[in-house]
C-alpha positions in Angstrom: 43.5 -6.4 -28.5 44.4 -9.1 -30.5 45.6 -8.9 -34.2 44.6 -11.1 -37.0 45.8 -11.1 -40.1 43.5 -11.6 -43.3 44.4 -11.2 -47.0 47.8 -9.5 -45.5 46.4 -7.0 -43.6 46.4 -6.3 -39.8 43.4 -6.3 -38.5 42.1 -5.7 -35.0 39.5 -8.5 -34.2 36.6 -6.9 -31.1 36.0 -10.1 -28.8 33.1 -9.1 -28.1 30.9 -7.9 -31.0 27.9 -9.7 -31.4 28.2 -10.6 -27.6 26.9 -8.6 -24.9 28.7 -7.3 -21.9 28.9 -8.3 -18.7 27.3 -5.4 -17.3 24.8 -4.7 -20.4 23.7 -8.5 -19.3 23.2 -7.1 -15.4 21.4 -3.7 -16.5 19.2 -5.2 -19.2 18.4 -8.3 -15.9 17.3 -5.0 -13.6 15.3 -3.9 -15.5 13.0 -7.5 -15.9 12.0 -7.0 -11.7 9.7 -5.5 -10.6 8.3 -4.8 -6.8 4.7 -3.9 -6.3 2.6 -3.1 -3.1 -1.1 -3.8 -3.2 -2.5 -0.4 -1.7 -3.1 -1.8 1.8 0.3 -1.6 2.2 0.7 1.0 1.2 -1.8 2.6 3.3 0.0 0.5 6.8 3.4 2.0 6.1 1.8 6.0 5.5 0.0 5.0 8.6 3.1 3.0 10.2 4.9 6.5 9.2 2.8 8.9 10.0 2.8 7.6 13.6 6.4 7.3 14.2 5.9 11.0 13.5 3.6 11.5 16.5 5.9 9.7 18.5 9.2 11.9 17.9 7.4 15.3 17.8 5.8 14.3 20.9 9.4 13.3 22.3 10.4 16.9 20.9 7.6 18.6 22.8 8.8 16.7 26.2 12.3 17.2 25.7 13.3 14.3 25.2 15.8 14.3 22.8 17.6 17.4 24.7 18.9 14.9 27.8 22.5 14.2 27.5 21.9 10.7 27.1 19.5 11.3 23.8 22.1 14.2 21.9 25.3 11.7 22.3 22.7 8.5 21.3 21.8 11.1 18.3 25.6 12.6 17.6 26.8 9.0 17.4 24.3 8.0 14.7 25.1 10.5 13.4 28.1 10.0 13.0 28.1 5.9 12.4 25.7 7.7 9.1 28.6 9.6 8.0 31.1 7.0 8.0 29.0 4.8 6.0 27.2 7.6 3.2 30.2 7.2 0.1 32.0 10.7 -0.6 31.1 12.1 -4.2 
């Protein structure tokens, strides 16, 4: 903090007075960004998700995920996800 003397008195000078901080500038510019998906895109996404869930259910019914190879991949993937998740 800089100290400036005015009329014999010592007063603190605020270097941010009248200026936006970098964080404030970033947050205000982030608020301006907007993404809109068309109804067709939303429908395609939902259809793809439904198809994927149906495939997983079918594999569960067939016992696919009960094989040692599948379990190994599942556990490895979960561990990798846990390593990348920020700890609170």
